[in-house]
N, C-alpha and C positions, 0 to 999 in steps of 0.2 A: 427276923428273917427278911431279907430284901425282896424286891420285886422279882418275879420269875423271868420276866422279859420286859425290857424297857422300850421295845420297838414293836409291840403287838398291835398298837392302835394309834393313829394320828388324831390329835385333838386340837381344837382352837385354830387360829390363823386362817379363819374362813375368808376374811377380806383379802388377804395376801394371795391365797390360792386362787380366788376368783379373779384377781388382777392378772396373775400369770396366765390363767386359763383364757381370759379375754384376749390377751396378747397372742396366745397360741392360735386362737380362732381366727384372728386377723391374718396371721401368717399362713394359715390353711387356705385363706382366700386370696393370697398373693400380696399381702401387705406385710413385709418382713419388719422385724424390730428387735429390740434388745431390752432386757430388764437388768438393772444393777441392784443387787440385793445386799444391803449393808446392815451390820449389827455387831454388837460386842461379842466377844468369844463366849460360846456356850448358850447364847440366846435361842438358837434353834435353826440356823441357816441350813445345815445339812439335812435335818428332818424335813424342812419345808421343800428343799430341792428334790428329795426322794419322793415325797408325796406328789409333787408336780409331775415327776417322771412317771410314777405309777398311773396317774390319771391320763397323762399324754399317751402312754402306750395303750391304755384301754380305749382311747379315742382314735387309735390308728396311726399315731405319729411314730417316727423313728427317733429314738432317744440315744444320745451319746453323752457320756460324762467324762470330763477330763479334769486334771488336777494341776495345780502349781505347787512347788515344794520350796521349802526354806533352805536356800544354800547361800545365805548372806546377800550381799549387794549385787552379785553377778547373776547367779541362777543358771539353770540349764536352758540354753537357747531353744525357744519354740516348744518347750516341753508339752504344754497342754494341747497345742495344735498337732504336734507329732503324734501324741497319743490319740487324738481325734482321727487323724488320717489313717493310722493303723487300724482303728476300729471300723472306719468306713470302708477300708479296703476289704475287710472281711464281710461287711454287710452289703456293699454295692461295688464289687470289683470293677465292673465295666465303667462306672463313672470315674473312678480314680485312675484307671488305666487310660481312659480317653484324655483326661487332663494331663497325665504324665507324657503322653505322646506329643502334645502341643506345647507343653511347658516343662522341659526336661529338668529345670532347676528344682522342681517340686520333689523329684526323686531323692534329693539330699535328705529329706526328712524321713525317708523310709530306710535309710542305711542304718547299720548297727552302731555306727559311731567309731568303730575300730577299722572299718573298711576305708581304704585309701581312695579318695575321690579326686577328680581333676581340680586344679586350683580354681578358686572362685574368680569369675571375670571382674565383676564390679557391681555397683549398685543396680545395674540393669538386671542382673540375674536375681538379685534379691527381690526386686519388684515382680519379676516373673514368678518367683516362689510365692509371693503374697497373692498375686493374681490367680495362681493355680489353686491355692487354698480357697480363695473366694469362689472360684468356679466349681470346685468340688462341693463345698457347702451349699452353694446355690442350686446345684443340680440334683441333690439327693431327694429333697422334698418334692412333693407334687400336690396338685389341687386336692384339698381335703385330707392330705396325709403329710403334714410338714415335718421338717427336721427340727428337733429341739436339742440344742447344744448347751449343756450345763458345764460351766467352768467354776471349779471350787478354788477358794483361797487366792483371789486375784491380787491381794496385797503382797503375795510372794512372787508374782509374775516377773519374769525377766523383761528387759527393755524390748527385745525383739517381739515377744508375745504381746506386749502392750501396743507396739507398732502394728502388728497384724490385726489386732482388734479394732484399732482406729481405721485401718484400711478397709476392713470388712464392713464396718458400719457406713463408711463413706460410699462404698460401692452398692449398698442395698438399693434395689429398685422394685422388682416384682417377684423376688424369690419367695419360696415357701419355707421360711427359716425364722426361728426365734432363738436368740442367744440369751441365756440367763447366767450372769456371773456374780458370784458372791465374794464378799471381802469383809475383813474384820475392821470395824471402825476404831476400836481401841488400839489398833496397831498403827494407825495413820498419824505419826508424829508430824510436826509442822513442815518438815522438809522431805516427807515421804514422796517418792516419785509418782505414786498413784494419785495424790491429791490434785495436781493440775489436770491430770487426765480425766478424773471424775468431773471436775468443773467444766472441762471441754465437752465431754460426752453428754452430760445432762442438758446441754443446750441443743443437742441434736433432736430434731422433731420425731425421730423414730425410737428414741431412748426414753424409757421410764425408769424411775428410781423408787425403790421400796426401802424404807428404813424400818427394820423389824424391831419393834419395841419389846421390852420384857413382858412377861405374863402379868395380867391383872390378877386380882385375888380370885375372881370367878374362873378365869382361864387356868389358874394354878389348881383350883379345886378339880376342874375337869381333867387336868393333866395327871395329878397325883392319883385320882380315882382310877384312871385308865392304867397307870403304871403299876399300882398295887393290886388292882382287881377288887378293891373295896374303898369305901369312903374313909378318908383320914379324919380323925376327930378334929373339930373346929379349932381347938387350942393348938394342936400340933400343926394343922394347916396354917394357922396364923404365924406360928414360929418359923415354919419352913419358908413361907412366903416372905416374911420380913428378912430372915437371915440370907436367903438366896437372892433377894431383891428382884425377884421375878425371873432370874436366870434359870432356864430349863435344865442345863447340865448341872449346875450347882445344886438345884433342888433334887435332881435325880441322884446325885452322889449323897446328899443328905439322907434320902430315903434308903440308900444302900447301907448306911452305917447302923450300928446297933445302939447308938447313943439315945435315940428317941425312946426306945422301949426299955433301955437299961436304967438310966438315971435321970431321964428327962432333960439332959443338957445337950446342947448342940455345939459342934466345933465353931470357932469364931471366924476362921478364914477358910478360903477354898483350899489352900495348901494343907491346912489341918485336916480337912475332909479327905483330900487325896492321900495324905500320909496315912490317915487312919484306914483307908481302904486297902492300901498295900500291906500295912502291918498285919492285917487279918489273913494275908496269904502266906503260904508256906515259903520258907527262905528261897527255894529254887525259883519260884515264880517271881519273887521280889528281885532276885539277881537277873533273871531274864529280862524283866522290865527295865532294869538299869542299863543293861547292855543295849537293848533296843532303843532307849531314849537317846543314846549317842548317835544313832543313825537318823534321828529326826522323827517326825510323826509317822512316816512310812519308810520301811526299809525292805529291800529285796529279801525274800525268805532264804535263798541260798547263802547270802552274805551274813544274815543274822545267825544262821546255823553254824557257819564256819567260825565266826567270832565267838559264839557261845561255847562251842566245843573246844576252842583254843583256851579260853580264860576261865571256864567254869565247868569243865568236864566232870570233875568229882562231884560237884553239887548236883549236876544234872543226873549223873548215874545213880546217885543215892535216891533220887526221886523218879527212878525208872526211865531216865533218858530224856533227851531234848523234846521228842514228839509228845511225850506224856506231859511234860512241864508246859509246853506251848498249849496243849489242849486244855490244861487247867487254867492257864491265863485267859484263854478265850472264853471258857465257861464262866469265869467270874468277871467278865466284862472289862478286863484290863487291856487285852489285845483282841484284834479281830482280823480275819482274812479279807483282803481286797485284791482279788485276782492273784497275781504272783507276788504280792506284797503282804507284809505283816504290818498292821497299823495300830496305833493306839486309838481307842474309841473316840478320843477327842484330843486335839492338839494341846489343850491345857494340861491334860494328864502327862503327856510327853514332856512338856516344858517343866512341870513341877518335879517329875522324877529326875530329870537331868540337873535341875537346880539344886537338888538335895545331895548330889554327888560331891564329894570333896574335890578340890582342884586336881590333886594328884591322881585320884581315881578317874577323873575326866580325861586327863592326859594319857593315862595307861590304857584306857579303853579306845581312845582315838588311835593309839599306836597299834592296838590289836586289830582295828579295822584296816589300818595300813598293811599289816602283815598278811591279812586275808586277801586283800586286793593285789598285793605283790605276788602272792602264791598263785592266784588265779585272776589275771587281768580282766577276764570277762565279768567279774563280780562288781567292778566299779569303773565308771567313766572318769576320765582325767579330772573333770571339774570336781567330782566328789573326792577323789584322791587329794586334790589340792586343798579342799576344805579340811579334811582330817589331818593332813600334814601340817597345815598352818596351826591348827589347834593343838597338835602334838608337839609343836616347836621343832619340827624336823625340816629345817630350811632347805637343804639340798633336794629333798623329795618334793617340797612345796614348789621349788623352782622348776624342777622337771615336770611336775604335774601341771603347773600353770602354763608352761610352754606348750605341753601337749593339748591342754584344754583350749588354748588360743588357736592352735591349728585346727582342732575339732570345730570350734566356733566358726572359723573361716570356711570350713567345708560346708557348713549349713547356712552360710551367708548371714551371719549374725555379727556385724561389725562392732556394735557397742560392746557386746560380751567379749569379742576378740580383743578389743582395745583394753578393756579392764584387765583381762588375763595378762596381756603383754605388759601393761604397766605394773602388774604384780611382779612379773619377771624382772623388770627394770628396777623395782624397789628392792628386790632381793639380790641383785647382781653383785654389789660390793660386799654383801655379807657372806657370799659363797665363794671362796677363793678360786675354785676351778669352774666357775659358772659356764664359761664357753664350752668346756669339755662335757659338762653335765647336760647341756641342751643341744650340743652339736651345731651351734651357731655362734658367731662372734657378736659383739655388741652392736656393730654397724648394722648387721642383718636384722637384729631384734628391733633396733630403732626404726629402720626402714619399714619393717612389717607393721610396727605400731603406727607409724605415720600413714601407711596405706589404710589401715583399719580406721584411723581417725578421719581420714578423708572420706571414706565410704559412709561413715557414721554422720557426716555433715559437720564435723568439728574441724573446720578448715584452719582456724588459728592453732589448734593443737597439732594438726598435721604438719603445719609449717614449723612449729617449734620443735617437734620431734625430728623432722628432716634437718633442721639446723644443728641439732645435737649430733645427728649421724655424720654431718659434714665435719664437725669438730672431732668426732671419734675417729674419722678416717684421715686425720691430718698428716699422719706419717706415710700415707700411701697416695700419691698424687693421682695415679690412674683410677684408684677406687674412689677417690674424692670426686673425680670428674663424673663418674656414674651417679654419685649421690646428688651432684648439682642438677642433673636432669630431673631427678625426682623432686627436688626442691623447686625447680622451675615450673614443673607441672602443678605442684601444690599452689604456688603463687599465681599461676595463670587461672586456676579454678577460683581463687579468692579475688580475682580481678586486680591483682597487683602486677600489672602487665610490664611496666618498665623494669622492675627488678627481675621478673621472670625472664625477660629478654637478656638482661645482663648475665644471669646465672646460666642460661642456656648457651649463650655465646662463649662463656668460659668453659662450659662442658665440652662444646665442639672443639675448641682450641686444644684443650688438654687431652681429649681422646685422640685427636689427630697426632699430637706429639708422642703419645704412648702407643699408637697403632692399635687401639682397642676397637676394632672394626665391628665386633658383635654388638657393642653398646651405641654405635654411632646412629643407627636409624632413628631411634626415639629422641636422641639429642637434637638431631637436625630437624625432625618433624616439630618438636617443641619450639625450637628457634624460629622456624617458619611461622608458626601460629602466633607467637608473641610479636614477631616483627610486623605481621599483618595487622595486629591489633593496635600498633602504634604508628600505622600508616607508612611503614618502611617497605613499600611494595617490592622494590627491586631486590632488597635483601631477602625478603620473604620468598620471592620467586627462586632465587638462587638456592636457598636452603631447602625449599620444598623439592626442587628438582634433584638436589643432592641426596635428600632423604629417600626419595623414590628409588634412585639408583642403588643406594646403600642397602635399603630394605630388600630389594630384589636379590642383591648379591649374597645376603646372609639368610634369606628366606623368612623375613619378618613381615608377614602379611598385614598384621594389625597396624604397624607403623607406616607401611606403605599406604594403607587405606586412609589413615589420618592425614598424611602429606598430600595425597591426591585430592582430598576434600578441600584442604587449604588452597592448593593450586587452582582448583576449579573456581573458588571465590575470587581469586586474583585475576583470572582471565574471563570474568563475566562479560566483558565487552565482546567476546566471541562466544555467543550462546551455544553454538554447535560443539565447539571444543570443550566448553565448560560442562555441557551435558554428557559428553562422552567420558570425560574425566570422572564425573560423579557416578556414572554407571559402573565404571571400572572400580571406583572406590567402594561402592556398595557390594560388588562381587568379592573384592578382596576382604572386606570386613566380614562378609558372610562366611567366607572360607576360614577366617581366623576365629569365628565365633564371637566377633565383636559386634554385638547387637547395637550398642550405642552409636558407633561410627556408621553402621549401616543405616540407621534411622536418620542420623545427621546428614548423611549423603543424600537421602531422599528429600529431606527438608531443603537442603541447598539446591538440589535439582529443581524442586518446585519453585523456589524463589528466583532461580536463574530464568526460568521460563516466564515467570510473572513479570519481572522487571524488563524482560525483552518484549513485553506486550502480548505474550501468549497465555492469557489468563485461564482459558478453558483447559489447556494442557497442564498448567500449574495446578489447577484445582484437582484434576484427575490424579496427578502424582501425589498430591497431599492426601487425598482420600485413600489412595492405595497404601500410603505410609501409615495412616491412621488405622486402617484395617490390619495391616501387618503388626503394628504395635499391639492392637487388641488381641490378635491371634496368639502372640507369644507372651501375653500378660504384661505388657509394658505401657498401657494407656496412661498411667500416672507418672511415668518417667518424664524427665525434662524434655527429652526428644519427642516422646509420644504426645505430650501435651502441646508442645510447640507446633507440631504438625497439625494437630486439630485446630489450634488457634489460627494458623495460617490458612487452613482450608476454609474457615469461616470468613476470613478477610476476602479470599478469592470468591467465595459464594456471594458475598455482598456486592463485590465489584461486578459480578456477572448479572446482577439485577435480581437475585433471589433475596427478597427482603423479609421472608418469613422467619419467625423465631426458630431457634435451634430446637429440633425435636427432642422428645424425652428419651430417645434411644441413643443419644450421643454419649461418648465416653465421659465419665465423671472428671471434673476439673480439679487438679490439686489446689491446695489453698493458695499457693504463691501465684497461680495463674488466674484465680477467680476475678481479681480486679481488672485484668486485661481482657478477660472474656466479657465482663460487663461493659467495658469500653467499646468492644467490637459490636456487641448487641445494641449499644446506644446509637451507633451509626445507622443501623437498620431501623431502630425505633423512631429516630428523627425523620427518616425518609418515609416511614409509615404514617407519621403525624400523630404519635401518641402524646397525650396531654401533659404528662409529667416529665418530659425529656429535659427541660431546662433545669428543673430541680435535681434530677438524677445526675446531669452533667456537672452541676455546681458542687454536688456532694463529693464528686471524685477529685475536686481540687486538692484535697489534703493528701492525695496519693501521687501528685505530680513528681515530688522529689524521689519517690520510690522507683518510678519507671517512666523514662522519657517517652517510650512508645505509647504508653497509656495516656500520658499528658497530651500527646499529639492527637490521638484518635478521639479521646473524650473532649478535649478542648475544641477541636475543629467541629465536632458534631454540635457542641453547645453554641458555638459562634453561629452556625447555620440556623439552629433553632431560634436563637435570639433575633436574628435577622428576619426570619419568617414571621415572628411574633410582633415585628415593628419596633423592637427594642434595639435600634441600630447603634445608639451610642454605647450601650453595654456591650454589644457585639464587637465594636471597634476597640473598646477598652480591653476586653478579654483577649483579642487578637494581639494587641501590642504587648500585653503582659506575658502571653504565652511565647511570643517571639523572643522577648527578653530572657525568659526563663530557660528555654531550650538553647538559646544562644550561649548562655553561661554553662548549661549542663553538657551540651554536645559540642558545638563549635559555632562560631559567629555566622558561618554560611552553611548551616545545616539545610539539607535539601527540602525538608518539610516546610521550611520558611517560605518557599514559593507558594505552596498551598495556602498557608496562613495569610500571606500578603494578598492573595487573590480573594480570599473570603473577607478580609478587612475592606478591600476596595469595593466588594459587592455591597457590604453594609453601608459604606460611605455613599455609594451611588444611589442606593434606595433613599438614604437620608437627604441627599442633595435634590433628588426628584421631588420629595415632599416639600423641601424648602422652596423650590421654584414654584410649586403649585400653591403654596400658602403665602407667598410673597416674602419669605425669609431669605436672608443672605447665605448662600451656600459656600461662600469663600473659605470659612474655617475648615470645611470638609475638603475642599479642593486643595488646601494647603497641606493636608495630610497625605493626599493621594500621590503626589510626585515622589516623596521619599519611599513610600511603600512600593511603588512600581520600580523605583531604582534598586531597592533591596532585592526584589524578585529577579531582576535582570542580573544584578551582580552575583546573586547566589547561583543562578544558572551558569554564569561564566566562571566563577571562582570557587563555587562549592565543589566538593570532591566526590562525585559518584564513583563507585568501584568500577574500574575500567576506563575512567576519564571522560565518558560521554554521557550526556543527559539522556535518560531513557524516555520512552513514550509517555509515561505518566507525568514526569517532570515537564516535558514539552507541552503537554495538554494544559497543565496548570499555569504555565508561563503564558500560553496563548490566552487563557481566561483572564489572567491578571491584566494583560494589555487591553482586552475587550472591556473589562469592568472599569479600567481607568478611563477609557474613551466614554463610557456611559456616565461616569462621574462628571466628566467635562461637558455633558449634555449632548454628546454626539454618539448616537446609537448606530454603529456602522454594521450593516448586514455582512459585509465581507469579513469583518473581524470575528463575528459570531459564527459564520460559516467555517472559518479556520479552526475555531475552538471545537465545533461539532465534529469536524473531520479529524481533529487531533485525538478526540476521545473514541474514535472508531476502532482503536486497537482492542477494545473489549470492555471498557468501563461503561456499562449500560446506564446506570443511574445518573452519574454526572454528565454523561453524553446526552441523556434526555433533557436535563435542565439546560444544557448548552443549546440544544435544538429549540427549546421553548423561547430562549432569549433571541435566537436567530429569527424565529417567527415574529417576535415583538419588533425587532429591528426592521424586518421586511414590511410589517404593517405601517410602522412609523415613516418609512420611506415611500409609501404609496403602493407597494407591491402586495395587494390584498390576496391575490391568487397564490403567490409564493408563501405568504404568511399562513394561509389556510392549509396549504400542503404540509408545511413543516409542523404546524400546530397539531394537525391530525396525526402525523406520525409520532410526535412526542406524547400526545394524549393516549394513543394506543399503547405505547410503552408504559406510561404511568398506570393505565388500567391493569395491564398484565402484571406489573410489579407490585401493585397495591400501594403506590406512592401517592397518598391522599393529598398532601399539600401541593405537589406538582399538578395533580389532576385539577384541584380547585383553582390554582393559578391560571391554568390553561383555559378552563371554562370561563373565568373572568376576562381573560384576554380576548377570547373569541366574542364574548358578548359586548365588550367595550368597543371593539373594532368591527362588530357585525360581520364576523368571519363565518364562512360556511364550513363549520366543523361539526361532525356527528356528535349529538348529545349536548350541544352547547347553545340551544335555542334560548334567546333572551327572555327573561320573565315578562309577563304581560303587565305587571304593575311594579313601579319602582318608587311610588309615593310613600314617604315615611310617615308614620304616626307621630303624634305630638311628642310622645314619650321617647320614640326612637330619635327624633330630631334633637331633643334635649341631650340624650346620650351621645349623639354624634358630635354636638358642639363641645361636650366635655372631653370626648376622645380627642378632638382636634386640639384641645388645650393640653394634651399629654397626660391626662389623669388615668390612673389604673382602674380596673373594675371595682376594687374595694373603695377607692377614693370617690368614684362616681356614685357608688351606692350610698356612701356617707352623705354626699352632697344632696342626693335626691331622696334620702330616707327609704331606700329599698336595699334588698340583699345583693351581695356580689353575684350570687347565682342568677338572680333576675336580670342584673346588668348583662351578664354573659349571654343570656337568651336574647336580649334586645340587640346586642352587638352582632350575634349570629344572624339575626333577621335582617339588620340593615346591610351587612356584608352581602347577603344573598340578593337583596333588592338592588344594590349598587353594582353587583357583579364583580366584587372585589375579593381578593384572596387573603387580605390582611388589613389591619387597622390603618397603616400608613397609606396603602393604596386607596382605601375607602375615603380617607380625608382628602386625598388628591382629586379623586373623582367628584366628591361632593363640592369641592371648590370650583372645579370646572363647570359644574352644573348650577352653581349658585346656591347650593343647599345649605352651606355653612352660615351664610348671612341670614337666610330665611330662618334658620333655627335660632340664631342669636336674637333676631327681632321678635320671634315668637315668645 
C-alpha cells in the first residue's frame, strides 16, 4: 500500500528555505532581488517553491505563481508574465489599471489572444510593455509585505519572457519584490538559450543562485518517514536511496510501487517505475493519461475533455464517464488539478507516458487535438495548433496556424516569437501548393512581415536578408518592388549601411514616381532624406524632406511627416528658431500618429539644436522633459529614451553641475553604459577624483566602438594627465586621439579643435617648466604650430551642420589660440579675456578655467587688481561647482602673486623639511611616487603625503608648478646640496 498523501509534510531543505526567506526579508525592507533555483527533474524544486510560498503568505507577502510550458523552441510569448498580470489584476486591480493608463501596450497581455488589436508600432511599444510589467510588479509589494513572484520551469520560457526577466532585474532599485525562478539543469544542453542568460544573471549583484542537490541518506530517511507515516526499514531505505540517487520524485514513485513489499525487487529505471504505476491503474485511467500526455505536462481541462470524448468515449463510458476516470487519475496521483488546467503530478511522468506511445498513436492523438480545436477555436491558441499540426504531419494546418501564431505574437509585441513563426511559414511555403490562399497573403507580404519582425528583434542582418528575398519575390511587379525597396532601405539605414540605403531609397522614389504610387511615396522620400543627410548630401536631403512632408500631408501619413520634419530640422540647424519650430511640429505629428520613437527623437534633436546654438539651459530643460516623458510611457531603456538622458547629463555638466548622477536616474541599457561612464568621467576629472586617469585609460579599448565615447573619455583623460603634471603623456594621447577620430569620423572632425586646444595646454605647461628648469622648450614649440594650424583649418573646413561654427567650437578655437600664445611664453590678457567671453554662452566649468587663466595673465602683466577680481570670480565658481583642482590652482595663483582673494591667504611657513626637500629634488628629476619611494626606501603612500605637504607650502596646484616655484626660489639647488 503506497503513501496516503505525498504532500502532507515538507521535510529537509532547511538551508534553501532559509536562503529564500532571507532574500524575501530583504525585499520586505526595500532591497529587491531574485533567486534562480536549479536542479535535475524530480529533485524537489516545486515542493520547495510551494513551501516558500506558504511561509511567505504566513509572513504577509503577496504570492503569485506563474508557469512556462513546453511548446518547442518558440513557446507562448510572455506566458508566465501574462499569467502573473492576470492574477495581479484580481489581487490589486488599481495598480494594474494605473499602469495600463500610462502604458497602453501592457493591455496586449490581458487580451484573449483571439481579439484583434491595433498593429504593433515597433520596439518602442515593446519596451513600454516591459516597463509596464516592471511598474506593476514594483508597485504591488509594500514595506513589510513584499510581492513574491514564483516562475516555474524557466527552461521552457520563450525568448520574450527571458527578455522581460532581464529587464525586470535591470530595473530593480527599491521595490518590495522577490522573483524566484526554477529550471531543470538536466534539460540545459550545450546550446540551450537559457545557458547564457543564467551566466549573465548570476553576475548581477541582486541575483542569488541555488543549486538544489539530491537528498542525502538522512534527508531521504526524513522524507520517506513523512511520506509513509512510518519509518522505512533501513535495508529498504538504503535500496530506495541508492536506486533513486536521492531524487525525491523517483523515491516517491518507488514507495508507490508494490515491489518493495511483494518480492523485494525494485524497478531499475524511472521509466520502469512510471510504467509500473500506470499498469496498476484501470485501462480507462491509462488511456486518459496517454491522451493528456499529448497535450504536455499541463492541458486545459475543456480541451482534454473534448479530445478524450472523441477518441475514448467507449472506454470512458465503461468506467462511468470522463469525470469518474479523471477523479480516479487524481486520486492515484497520476493527474492533478491546477486551476483551469489538468496537469501530471510531474513533468517526468508526462514525458514517460508520451514516450511509451507508438509513433502512429502519437500522430493520431495529435490529429484528435487538432479536430477539437478546429471544432472550438477557443480551446487552443494558434501556437498550440501549430505544434499539434506539425507533429500530426498536417502541413496546410501547420502553415495556417503558424501564420496566425505570428500575427498573435505581433499583437503582444513578441518579435522573436513572431519571426520564428513566420520563418516556419516560409519553410512550409513550397510544400503547400496553395500557400498564399491558405494564409491570405502572398510571399512578398510574408517576407516583409518577417523582415519587420527580425528588425524589431534586433536581428538586422536577418531583416536585410529577408527584405532582399522580398525584393526578388516581387521581381514581376515593378511598382510593388519599389515599395519593397523602401523597406530594404530602412533596414539598411538601421544597420548603418547608409550608402546602399540611399541607393535603394533613390530607386524607390524614382519607381514610385513612374508608377504613380502616391500612397507609398511619403516613407520612400523620408527614408531618402535621412540617408542623404547621413552621407552629407544636404541639398538632396532638403529636397527629399520637403517633398516627403508635402506627400505625407497629401495622403494623411502623420508618421512619415514627423520623420521628415525631424530630418529637415537637423538640416536647418543654423536657423535655431526654424529648427525648433520644425521639431515641435514633428513631435506633435508623431504623437498624433502614435509614433513614440519619432516623438522622443524630435525632443532629442530639439534639445541638441538649442545646445549647439549656445542655449544650454534650454537644451537641458528639454532633455529632462524628454527623459520624464520616456519614463512615463515606459521607454527609459529605449534608444531614444537613453540618448535623451545621456544628453541631459552632458548639458548638466556644461552648466557646472559636477555632482554624480543621483540614484533616481533611469537605468542605463547595456549599450549606453560605456558612454554614460565617459560622461561621468568628465565631471569626475573636474571634481578631482584620484582614479580618473586609470578610469580614462581603461576606456581606451572602447574607442573603436563609439567615437563620442572616445572624444569625451579621451579629452577628460588628457585634462587629468595635464593637471597631474604628466604633460608628455597628455600630448601623446591628444595626438593619438586626433589620429583615431580623424580616421573614424573625418580628417576635420569638429572635436579636433577641442583636442588641439588641450594638447596646446599640456605643451604650454611643459614649456613653462622647461623655462623654469633651464631646459630647452623648442621641441614643444615645434609641435604647437601644427596643432594650432589644425584647429584653425578644422574651424574653416570642418563641416558643422548648417555650415557655421557654433559657440562651443568658437570658444575652443579661442582657447587654442590663447594656449598657443602661452606656449610661446606670451600670456596675453586680451586673448584669455576673449576665451572667457566666448565661454559665456553657458559652459560654466570651462569658462571658469578660462577666467582663471585670464587672472594669471593679468597678474603676469602687472594688473594685480584685475587679476584679483577675475581670480575671485573664478574661485567662487569653483567652490560652487565643487571643482577641486581648479580651486587649488586658484589658491596657489593667489598666493604666488600675493593677490587679495578671499580664502587664499598665504601660509605662514614655506620652509621644507629635509625629507620634503629630498622628495622635491626627485620630483624635479621626473620620478613617480613609486620610484621616489624605492630611491628613499619609503612607501609610495608616504611619498604622496610629502608631495601634498610641499605643494601646500609652495602654494602649487601640481608637481610641475611646484618644481617651477622651487627653481625660482632656489629650493631645488638647496635640496640637491643637502
